[in-house]
C-alpha positions as MATLAB code, in Angstrom:
seq = 'MKRSIGSLLCFSVLLQAATIHDLFQALRHQPQTRLDEMQSRYAKLASRKVRDAFYPTATLFATYEHYNAPTNLRPLSPTESLALGKSNEPLPFATTIERIGADVQMPLFVKELFSLSEAAKARMQSARAKKRLNFLQNEATILGDNAQWLYLVASRQAIDARIHSIQKSLEDARIAVQSGKAPGIRVDKLEAALLRLQNGANDLDIAVNGIKSRLTALTGIRLQNPVALHRRASASLKEEKLFALDPLRHTLKAKRKELDAQKDRLYPKLIAKATWSENYGQNAVAYQPGSADDVHRGYGSYAFNLSIPLFEKSRYTAIEQARIAWQKERYALQKEEQELTARAEALQKNLSLHRRAAELAKKESAAQRKLLRYAKVAYRTGRISEEEYLRYEEALMEAQSKIARAEALQWQTLAQLAVIYGNDLAELVE';
ca = [
       0.000    0.000    0.000;
       2.812    2.426    0.890;
       4.604    1.603   -2.351;
       1.479    2.357   -4.396;
       0.989    5.680   -2.628;
       4.629    6.585   -3.238;
       4.302    5.649   -6.912;
       1.262    7.867   -7.273;
       3.099   10.765   -5.655;
       6.094   10.322   -7.952;
       3.765   10.148  -10.949;
       1.990   13.326   -9.894;
       5.326   15.165   -9.797;
       5.674   14.626  -13.528;
       2.223   15.958  -14.374;
       0.600   19.344  -14.327;
      -1.396   19.792  -11.102;
      -5.096   20.112  -11.861;
      -6.058   22.228   -8.849;
      -4.541   24.171   -6.006;
      -5.454   21.222   -3.751;
      -2.931   19.048   -5.595;
      -0.248   21.493   -4.507;
      -1.506   21.603   -0.922;
      -1.620   17.808   -0.778;
       1.889   17.502   -2.209;
       3.121   19.930    0.456;
       2.162   17.431    3.179;
       4.752   14.936    1.891;
       7.669   17.322    1.429;
      10.834   17.350    3.626;
       9.967   20.701    5.242;
       6.629   19.362    6.492;
       8.293   16.117    7.614;
      10.908   18.131    9.489;
       8.203   20.073   11.355;
       6.546   16.742   12.176;
       9.810   15.443   13.638;
      10.184   18.604   15.730;
       6.694   18.079   17.115;
       7.421   14.433   17.928;
      10.680   15.383   19.609;
       8.855   17.898   21.821;
       6.297   15.213   22.703;
       9.072   12.831   23.755;
      10.694   15.592   25.802;
       7.400   15.996   27.676;
       7.177   12.246   28.214;
      10.750   12.175   29.492;
       9.862   14.610   32.282;
       6.819   12.540   33.258;
       9.006    9.453   33.299;
      10.868   10.946   36.259;
       7.804   10.148   38.445;
       8.286    6.432   37.838;
      10.625    4.258   39.926;
      14.019    3.320   38.563;
      15.469   -0.156   39.003;
      19.080   -1.126   38.396;
      20.780   -4.503   38.441;
      24.425   -4.547   39.454;
      27.251   -7.042   39.756;
      30.691   -6.377   41.240;
      33.963   -8.197   41.725;
      36.075   -6.817   44.584;
      39.509   -7.831   45.883;
      41.064   -6.476   49.080;
      44.510   -6.830   50.691;
      42.877   -7.816   53.991;
      39.674   -9.677   54.869;
      36.665   -7.363   54.512;
      33.091   -7.899   55.591;
      30.493   -8.927   53.048;
      27.887   -7.139   55.126;
      27.652   -5.670   58.655;
      27.672   -8.344   61.367;
      25.995   -7.929   64.764;
      27.789   -9.181   67.944;
      25.116  -11.787   68.660;
      25.378  -13.199   65.133;
      29.159  -13.233   65.392;
      28.970  -15.150   68.696;
      26.549  -17.691   67.219;
      28.807  -18.290   64.221;
      31.766  -18.805   66.519;
      29.977  -21.377   68.595;
      28.929  -23.312   65.490;
      32.446  -22.974   64.015;
      30.977  -21.505   60.812;
      33.050  -19.049   58.744;
      32.619  -15.361   59.341;
      31.378  -13.151   56.438;
      34.857  -11.700   55.872;
      36.886  -12.413   52.746;
      39.574  -10.884   50.543;
      37.634  -11.595   47.329;
      33.962  -10.604   47.297;
      31.425  -10.930   44.507;
      28.096   -9.170   44.702;
      24.946   -9.279   42.594;
      21.794   -7.357   43.370;
      19.376   -4.567   42.511;
      18.710   -0.956   43.467;
      15.251    0.604   43.306;
      14.540    4.298   43.739;
      11.340    6.310   43.511;
      10.497    9.984   44.144;
       7.682   10.322   46.660;
       7.621   14.102   46.671;
       9.738   16.302   44.374;
       7.752   19.467   43.806;
       9.765   20.758   40.869;
       8.857   17.691   38.799;
       5.242   18.843   38.629;
       6.225   22.275   37.293;
       8.756   20.797   34.884;
       6.095   18.417   33.594;
       3.733   21.320   32.919;
       6.549   23.259   31.229;
       7.378   20.329   28.965;
       3.696   19.920   28.090;
       3.519   23.602   27.123;
       6.646   23.187   24.987;
       5.010   20.267   23.230;
       1.869   22.328   22.546;
       4.049   25.156   21.241;
       5.810   22.759   18.846;
       2.453   21.468   17.586;
       1.186   25.005   17.020;
       4.445   25.923   15.279;
       4.114   22.874   13.038;
       0.611   23.900   11.956;
       1.651   27.543   11.577;
       4.561   26.591    9.317;
       2.251   24.450    7.187;
      -0.272   27.280    6.860;
       2.520   29.697    5.954;
       3.728   27.323    3.245;
       0.164   27.004    1.961;
      -0.044   30.793    1.876;
       3.237   30.961   -0.036;
       1.921   28.478   -2.594;
      -1.359   30.366   -3.014;
       0.376   33.758   -3.139;
       2.977   32.632   -5.685;
       0.345   30.985   -7.855;
      -1.775   34.165   -7.740;
       1.270   36.228   -8.636;
       1.960   33.842  -11.512;
      -1.577   34.324  -12.790;
      -0.996   38.074  -12.646;
       2.264   37.749  -14.583;
       0.557   35.587  -17.207;
      -2.216   38.166  -17.599;
       0.385   40.936  -17.840;
       2.272   38.951  -20.453;
      -0.917   38.463  -22.430;
      -1.574   42.203  -22.274;
       1.961   42.892  -23.487;
       1.611   40.341  -26.280;
      -1.643   41.963  -27.354;
       0.029   45.387  -27.436;
       2.981   43.958  -29.374;
       0.614   42.464  -31.909;
      -1.301   45.747  -32.183;
       1.846   47.875  -32.578;
       3.309   45.440  -35.107;
       0.229   45.971  -37.248;
       0.706   49.741  -36.976;
       4.410   49.293  -37.722;
       3.635   47.424  -40.954;
       1.338   50.258  -42.055;
       3.986   52.824  -41.093;
       6.672   51.080  -43.140;
       4.421   51.074  -46.182;
       3.743   54.783  -45.686;
       7.441   55.578  -45.289;
       8.396   53.553  -48.366;
       5.791   55.399  -50.409;
       7.050   58.752  -49.122;
       3.828   59.627  -47.327;
       5.409   59.597  -43.822;
       8.815   60.403  -42.314;
      11.143   57.525  -41.330;
      11.127   58.535  -37.677;
       7.614   57.134  -37.411;
       9.008   53.617  -37.931;
      11.834   54.254  -35.468;
       9.408   55.310  -32.721;
       7.213   52.265  -33.197;
      10.230   49.915  -33.244;
      11.525   51.498  -30.020;
       8.107   50.947  -28.415;
       8.191   47.296  -29.485;
      11.646   46.836  -27.932;
      10.413   48.275  -24.635;
       7.504   45.852  -24.617;
       9.742   42.898  -25.486;
      12.109   43.817  -22.648;
       9.120   43.992  -20.302;
       7.970   40.547  -21.480;
      11.444   39.151  -20.829;
      11.400   40.565  -17.279;
       8.052   38.846  -16.710;
       9.500   35.536  -17.899;
      12.350   35.890  -15.386;
       9.859   36.512  -12.586;
       7.819   33.462  -13.662;
      10.914   31.258  -13.504;
      11.506   32.372   -9.909;
       7.938   31.467   -8.971;
       8.227   28.069  -10.656;
      11.399   27.373   -8.694;
       9.788   28.260   -5.355;
       6.685   26.160   -6.044;
       8.814   23.171   -7.055;
      10.889   23.517   -3.896;
       7.749   23.545   -1.738;
       5.677   20.875   -3.491;
       8.058   18.818   -5.616;
       5.765   19.440   -8.607;
       7.141   21.081  -11.752;
       4.351   23.242  -13.117;
       4.223   24.524  -16.666;
       1.256   26.819  -16.057;
      -0.407   28.311  -12.973;
      -3.488   26.584  -11.612;
      -6.887   28.253  -11.612;
      -8.155   29.779   -8.356;
     -11.756   30.046   -7.199;
     -13.138   31.073   -3.821;
     -15.375   28.495   -2.161;
     -18.858   29.977   -2.048;
     -19.813   28.116    1.142;
     -16.623   28.886    3.087;
     -15.748   32.057    4.941;
     -12.696   33.179    6.867;
     -12.972   32.346   10.584;
     -11.656   35.176   12.744;
     -12.080   33.762   16.247;
      -8.552   34.391   17.556;
      -5.032   35.234   16.448;
      -3.814   31.695   15.893;
      -0.361   32.885   14.799;
       0.276   33.803   18.455;
      -0.331   30.262   19.742;
       3.346   29.166   19.638;
       4.295   32.231   21.689;
       1.385   31.726   24.095;
       2.475   28.175   24.882;
       6.119   29.220   25.113;
       5.149   31.922   27.631;
       3.330   29.310   29.705;
       6.406   27.070   29.565;
       8.612   29.941   30.773;
       6.238   30.566   33.682;
       6.336   26.898   34.700;
      10.132   26.884   34.438;
      10.176   29.828   36.844;
       7.929   27.843   39.202;
      10.308   24.882   38.907;
      13.227   27.042   40.016;
      11.215   28.144   43.056;
      10.178   24.555   43.771;
      13.821   23.584   44.236;
      13.650   25.351   47.608;
      11.142   22.752   48.835;
      12.156   19.496   50.602;
      12.496   16.294   48.586;
      11.417   12.845   49.739;
      12.942    9.862   47.947;
      12.319    6.158   48.649;
      15.241    3.779   48.099;
      15.617    0.003   48.380;
      18.619   -2.252   47.817;
      19.149   -5.994   47.881;
      22.336   -7.879   47.120;
      23.636  -11.440   47.291;
      27.260  -11.403   48.480;
      29.761  -14.211   47.920;
      33.157  -14.378   49.659;
      36.019  -16.734   48.735;
      38.224  -18.181   51.489;
      36.262  -16.600   54.284;
      37.771  -16.146   57.753;
      36.936  -18.872   60.300;
      37.592  -19.214   64.066;
      39.806  -22.229   63.728;
      42.839  -21.941   61.432;
      42.721  -24.079   58.318;
      38.956  -24.407   58.314;
      38.213  -21.325   56.139;
      35.571  -21.806   53.462;
      33.496  -19.808   51.014;
      30.619  -17.846   52.476;
      27.323  -16.478   51.096;
      25.224  -13.773   52.713;
      22.189  -11.809   51.495;
      21.874   -8.179   52.478;
      19.079   -5.638   51.885;
      17.693   -2.330   53.042;
      15.045    0.268   52.328;
      15.051    3.918   53.311;
      13.197    7.201   52.993;
      15.547   10.030   52.199;
      14.326   13.516   53.117;
      16.552   16.401   52.000;
      15.770   19.981   53.015;
      17.687   22.767   51.252;
      18.761   25.425   53.747;
      20.782   27.900   51.712;
      22.389   27.926   48.262;
      22.868   31.383   46.742;
      22.997   30.160   43.150;
      19.413   28.908   43.403;
      18.103   32.413   44.047;
      20.103   33.722   41.093;
      18.580   30.994   38.914;
      15.106   32.099   40.044;
      15.807   35.675   38.943;
      17.156   34.472   35.610;
      14.000   32.418   35.027;
      11.858   35.397   36.007;
      13.602   37.644   33.470;
      13.238   34.985   30.763;
       9.504   34.781   31.503;
       9.086   38.575   31.453;
      10.964   38.838   28.147;
       8.654   36.239   26.614;
       5.606   38.065   27.983;
       6.659   41.387   26.463;
       7.529   39.659   23.183;
       4.017   38.188   23.101;
       2.442   41.577   23.833;
       4.505   43.198   21.080;
       3.623   40.487   18.557;
      -0.055   40.687   19.513;
      -0.147   44.441   18.909;
       1.590   44.081   15.558;
      -0.585   41.179   14.410;
      -3.798   42.923   15.487;
      -2.861   46.048   13.553;
      -1.756   43.981   10.575;
      -4.960   41.917   10.543;
      -7.093   45.076   10.640;
      -5.092   46.578    7.764;
      -5.342   43.378    5.717;
      -9.102   43.204    6.224;
      -9.471   46.777    4.965;
      -7.090   46.080    2.092;
      -9.127   43.028    1.076;
     -12.188   45.166    0.379;
     -10.016   47.835   -1.264;
      -8.474   45.263   -3.612;
     -11.954   44.070   -4.588;
     -12.882   47.665   -5.320;
      -9.662   48.124   -7.296;
     -10.449   45.080   -9.450;
     -13.930   46.430  -10.258;
     -12.548   49.848  -11.166;
      -9.759   48.318  -13.261;
     -12.304   46.344  -15.298;
     -14.264   49.522  -16.018;
     -11.042   51.372  -16.848;
      -9.971   48.582  -19.203;
     -13.263   48.729  -21.055;
     -12.982   52.508  -21.390;
      -9.353   52.369  -22.556;
     -10.235   49.742  -25.155;
     -12.768   52.102  -26.690;
     -10.304   54.997  -26.611;
      -7.651   52.859  -28.301;
     -10.013   52.081  -31.184;
     -10.549   55.811  -31.705;
      -6.808   56.465  -31.370;
      -5.960   53.940  -34.074;
      -8.323   55.611  -36.512;
      -6.932   59.044  -35.625;
      -3.372   57.793  -36.035;
      -4.045   56.333  -39.459;
      -5.564   59.595  -40.606;
      -2.639   61.552  -39.175;
      -4.629   63.499  -36.582;
      -2.430   62.309  -33.666;
       1.283   61.585  -33.396;
       3.016   58.286  -32.677;
       3.637   59.350  -29.082;
      -0.056   59.995  -28.467;
      -1.074   56.728  -30.103;
       1.459   54.727  -28.045;
       0.159   56.310  -24.844;
      -3.263   54.800  -25.576;
      -1.661   51.392  -26.159;
       0.206   51.643  -22.837;
      -2.896   52.857  -20.995;
      -4.884   49.796  -22.082;
      -2.012   47.458  -21.156;
      -1.752   49.022  -17.697;
      -5.507   48.794  -17.158;
      -5.519   45.105  -18.071;
      -2.571   44.465  -15.755;
      -4.338   46.293  -12.928;
      -7.188   43.773  -13.055;
      -4.868   40.793  -12.659;
      -2.782   42.593  -10.045;
      -5.837   43.455   -7.927;
      -7.057   39.846   -8.109;
      -3.593   38.557   -7.148;
      -3.474   40.954   -4.196;
      -6.889   39.680   -3.061;
      -5.584   36.096   -2.954;
      -2.350   37.108   -1.238;
      -4.238   39.159    1.359;
      -6.653   36.288    1.995;
      -3.687   33.919    2.422;
      -2.061   36.210    4.996;
      -5.293   36.530    6.963;
      -5.764   32.749    6.876;
      -2.323   32.294    8.464;
      -3.002   34.891   11.165;
      -6.357   33.350   12.121;
      -5.318   29.709   11.607;
      -7.605   28.899    8.664;
      -6.684   26.049    6.338;
      -6.606   27.485    2.818;
      -7.711   24.130    1.431;
     -11.127   24.890    2.973;
     -11.307   28.374    1.438;
     -10.014   27.797   -2.096;
     -11.038   25.393   -4.823;
];
C-alpha cells in the first residue's frame, strides 16, 4: 500500500497539477513538512521524558572486589558473630567478594517535577502550534505565488496583445514611409516601443521562472502553467482568535512553569530507596585456622531520604534568571499581539479595497479599449502623433494588468489573513 501511494506521488510530480489542492496535498509529503513533524514528535518525547521521572528506577548490578585484607560482606551484629563462633561456621569476611543485586529508587515528593512536567507539556503544545503555523505559511506561499503567476501571465498576455497591435501599426507605417507619405522617424518610434515591450515581457518571464522554482521547492511538482483559483462559495474566513500567536502563548506558559520549577527547588524532597544484594566471599575467615571456606550472605535495606535545602545562593540567582526569561517572553508576546492585530485590521481593509480596485480596473480597461479604437483611426488619418497613439496602447495594457494585479493581491491578502487566524486554505479555495 505504501509503495502504491509513493508511486502515485512520484507520478503526480511529472504531471501538471489540476487544482490548487494538488499542490496543498503535495506539500504534506515534502521534507519541510516532515521536518516540522519530527520537531513536534521530539517535543512530545521531551514531555514524556519529564513525566518518566515520576516512575521508579530499578538497576541490576554485579561487582567483583579484591582487598589486601579480609573485609566484611555485610555488617555483622555481635550476637550473630557469637553464634557463628559457637557453630564454628566461617565469618562473612573475605579478601575476594562478589556481589549481585538490585537498586530501586522512587520519588515520593519532588515538587519541581510537577512544574517541569507542565513546562514540557507547554513546549510540546508550542511545537504542535508551530508545526501547523509553518504548514499554513507554506500554503499561503503556494497560493500567493500561484496568484502572482496568474498576474504575470495576464500581464504577459496584455503585453503580447500590445505587441501584436503595434506590429500591425508598424507594418502600415513602413508602407507609408516607403511610399514617401510619412517620415522615417515614425518607424523608429514604433520599433523602439516594441523593444520596450519585449524587454518587459522578458522581465516577466524571469519573474515566472523564480515562482516556478519556489513552487517546485515547496511541493516537488514542476508546473508549466499556474493553476486556476476560485473562492469556495460556502466557506468564509474564521476570525475567532489570532492563531499565529499560539506558539508564543504556549512558550510563555512554559517559561512561567520553568520559573515555578526554580522556586520549587527550595522545597524538601522525599525519595524512597531500596537495595538488595547477594554477596559471595572466597576463602572466608573462620575461628579455627585451616577451616576457612566460602561464604554467602544476602543483604538488603530500604530507606526514605528527606533532604531539606537550607541555603544555596545560586538557586536564588537561577530564580531571577528564570523570572527575566519569563518577562521577556511576555513582552515579546504583547509586542507580537499588537503588531498582528494592527496587521490583521489593515489586511481586512485592504481586502475590500483590492476588490474595489479590481472592479474599477475592469471599467477602466473597457474605457481604454474604446479609446484605443478611436486612437488607431486618428493615427491612421494623421490626426495624432506616434507618441499619443502609443500612450493609448500603454494605458490599455496598464488597465488590463491592474485587473490581474488586484485579483492577485486579493488572494495574497486572503492567504495572509488565513495564516493569522489559523484557517486552512484548502477549505477556502477550490
